[in-house]
TORLUMGU-104613 format. One record per residue (C-alpha): x, z, y. Coordinates in nm, 3 decimals. Layout:
N
    east      up   north
       X       Z       Y
...
end
This chain:
223
    east      up   north
   0.621  -0.683  -0.733
   0.981  -0.814  -0.730
   1.180  -1.048  -0.492
   1.462  -1.222  -0.656
   1.772  -1.287  -0.444
   1.852  -1.626  -0.572
   1.484  -1.748  -0.535
   1.411  -1.609  -0.183
   1.743  -1.501  -0.047
   1.618  -1.465   0.328
   1.327  -1.256   0.211
   1.551  -1.043  -0.013
   1.796  -0.979   0.271
   1.511  -0.870   0.503
   1.359  -0.650   0.242
   1.701  -0.490   0.175
   1.740  -0.404   0.535
   1.392  -0.262   0.569
   1.471  -0.048   0.264
   1.782   0.077   0.406
   1.597   0.178   0.721
   1.335   0.350   0.520
   1.593   0.512   0.321
   1.754   0.672   0.641
   1.422   0.794   0.764
   1.356   0.980   0.448
   1.718   1.111   0.442
   1.672   1.258   0.782
   1.344   1.425   0.650
   1.522   1.566   0.351
   1.818   1.681   0.566
   1.558   1.875   0.774
   1.408   2.032   0.464
   1.762   2.109   0.331
   1.846   2.294   0.646
   1.532   2.516   0.597
   1.575   2.573   0.220
   1.936   2.564   0.154
   2.079   2.447  -0.173
   1.773   2.474  -0.378
   1.628   2.183  -0.192
   1.879   1.945  -0.367
   1.715   1.826  -0.683
   1.666   1.524  -0.892
   1.315   1.455  -0.726
   1.509   1.393  -0.394
   1.763   1.154  -0.571
   1.474   0.978  -0.734
   1.303   0.925  -0.396
   1.615   0.816  -0.216
   1.692   0.559  -0.488
   1.318   0.423  -0.496
   1.297   0.369  -0.139
   1.632   0.187  -0.133
   1.548  -0.064  -0.398
   1.167  -0.098  -0.349
   1.072  -0.467  -0.408
   1.418  -0.566  -0.531
   1.443  -0.377  -0.847
   1.147  -0.277  -1.086
   1.316   0.040  -1.197
   1.381   0.227  -0.886
   1.352   0.603  -0.879
   1.400   0.664  -1.248
   1.715   0.718  -1.451
   1.832   0.420  -1.645
   1.757   0.377  -2.021
   1.998   0.088  -2.083
   2.373   0.004  -2.074
   2.529  -0.073  -1.731
   2.879  -0.195  -1.634
   3.064  -0.161  -1.303
   3.375  -0.376  -1.298
   3.636  -0.202  -1.525
   3.431   0.116  -1.527
   3.189   0.179  -1.823
   2.951   0.448  -1.714
   2.824   0.699  -1.973
   2.566   0.596  -2.231
   2.227   0.611  -2.091
   2.123   0.877  -2.347
   2.363   1.111  -2.172
   2.238   1.062  -1.808
   1.964   1.337  -1.793
   2.213   1.598  -1.905
   2.493   1.471  -1.679
   2.260   1.469  -1.381
   2.134   1.829  -1.460
   2.509   1.940  -1.451
   2.576   1.744  -1.150
   2.285   1.917  -0.951
   2.412   2.250  -1.108
   2.759   2.215  -0.985
   2.641   2.145  -0.641
   2.411   2.458  -0.645
   2.687   2.673  -0.806
   2.950   2.565  -0.540
   2.736   2.545  -0.230
   2.894   2.851  -0.061
   3.255   2.826  -0.191
   3.319   2.458  -0.123
   3.349   2.304   0.222
   3.103   2.027   0.338
   3.369   1.745   0.270
   3.445   1.890  -0.076
   3.079   1.891  -0.166
   3.027   1.540  -0.022
   3.329   1.410  -0.204
   3.206   1.540  -0.529
   2.862   1.406  -0.489
   2.980   1.053  -0.372
   3.237   1.025  -0.672
   3.025   1.182  -0.940
   2.698   0.975  -0.890
   2.918   0.648  -0.882
   3.078   0.773  -1.202
   2.762   0.855  -1.370
   2.577   0.554  -1.224
   2.231   0.704  -1.320
   2.018   0.414  -1.177
   1.987   0.045  -1.265
   2.018  -0.058  -0.895
   2.107   0.110  -0.570
   2.360   0.362  -0.704
   2.600   0.309  -0.420
   2.342   0.338  -0.151
   2.204   0.649  -0.305
   2.549   0.817  -0.358
   2.621   0.743   0.015
   2.296   0.892   0.126
   2.354   1.209  -0.090
   2.702   1.232   0.059
   2.567   1.239   0.404
   2.289   1.484   0.303
   2.560   1.717   0.174
   2.779   1.688   0.474
   2.495   1.770   0.699
   2.309   2.046   0.517
   2.629   2.218   0.421
   2.742   2.214   0.794
   2.421   2.339   0.909
   2.290   2.043   1.128
   2.207   1.692   1.157
   2.553   1.559   1.245
   2.572   1.375   1.591
   2.688   1.021   1.604
   2.521   0.664   1.621
   2.746   0.502   1.333
   2.730   0.767   1.067
   2.965   0.826   0.757
   2.758   0.596   0.514
   2.786   0.290   0.742
   3.167   0.363   0.798
   3.211   0.361   0.420
   3.043   0.019   0.394
   3.286  -0.103   0.678
   3.603   0.044   0.535
   3.557  -0.005   0.154
   3.929  -0.042   0.038
   4.013   0.329   0.064
   3.674   0.411  -0.065
   3.736   0.234  -0.392
   4.086   0.361  -0.402
   3.956   0.722  -0.378
   3.697   0.646  -0.649
   3.971   0.515  -0.886
   4.199   0.822  -0.804
   3.925   1.065  -0.891
   3.837   0.873  -1.215
   4.200   0.885  -1.317
   4.216   1.267  -1.260
   3.911   1.317  -1.465
   4.031   1.088  -1.759
   4.335   1.326  -1.753
   4.121   1.627  -1.776
   4.130   1.720  -1.420
   3.885   1.733  -1.111
   4.089   1.617  -0.815
   3.885   1.496  -0.523
   4.171   1.535  -0.254
   4.187   1.165  -0.182
   3.819   1.126  -0.130
   3.786   1.442   0.058
   4.053   1.319   0.297
   3.887   0.991   0.332
   3.548   1.134   0.416
   3.708   1.392   0.653
   3.866   1.107   0.846
   3.529   0.914   0.870
   3.350   1.222   0.987
   3.599   1.297   1.241
   3.574   0.939   1.395
   3.195   0.982   1.395
   3.210   1.319   1.572
   3.475   1.191   1.810
   3.279   0.889   1.916
   2.958   1.114   1.944
   3.147   1.336   2.179
   3.277   1.050   2.406
   2.932   0.893   2.419
   2.583   1.048   2.495
   2.416   0.980   2.151
   2.367   1.299   1.955
   2.196   1.151   1.661
   2.174   0.790   1.523
   1.966   0.585   1.749
   1.928   0.304   1.497
   1.903   0.294   1.115
   2.237   0.245   0.922
   2.379  -0.002   0.856
   2.328  -0.210   1.168
   2.398  -0.516   0.953
   2.324  -0.608   0.598
   2.525  -0.855   0.402
   2.356  -1.165   0.309
   2.408  -1.098  -0.063
   2.317  -0.779  -0.261
   2.569  -0.511  -0.254
   2.795  -0.500  -0.557
   2.891  -0.170  -0.713
   3.258  -0.067  -0.631
   3.493  -0.190  -0.899
   3.643   0.119  -1.077
end
């Protein structure tokens, strides 16, 4: 089953919105599991599930690693034959650095690295932002309070997001892992979320994120 955006734009948009709501519900469940099980709860099966629910009905290859080339603006992600190994290394990095990296450091790595690998045909950005928030919450030891959460704030403030991705890419191309710009960006968004939660009475999101969905499918960030 597949809905094509150009053929049924209104239905596509409505389905995309429902998928994001379902993805948030699943994400909160995974955060609850992660809070009980710690770093070992983070695995490729969680990634597959979050991607599948985000693109159900709008992509026929959701929830599985890509097996074909993909292009993202000026960024050419790794050859699909390398994706399984790169994802194993990605997950291993999270596990091995769980206790010596801060929540924003882990989240910055997760957000950048998933975008860099682009392991899925569709929904890479949505999956990366969900994983970013998972890492923020579980590493911090709680479901973070706030009605407008970090993934939605990223969507609303994309220019510094794209700039941070580019900065991390450039550092990587030069043989360095430097996520300071991405970490600072996420720290600022999280501070805004927590400040608004403290000022208001909402301790957890009361509505699925994001509150509004664009009328066209979300393009991957140009890198």
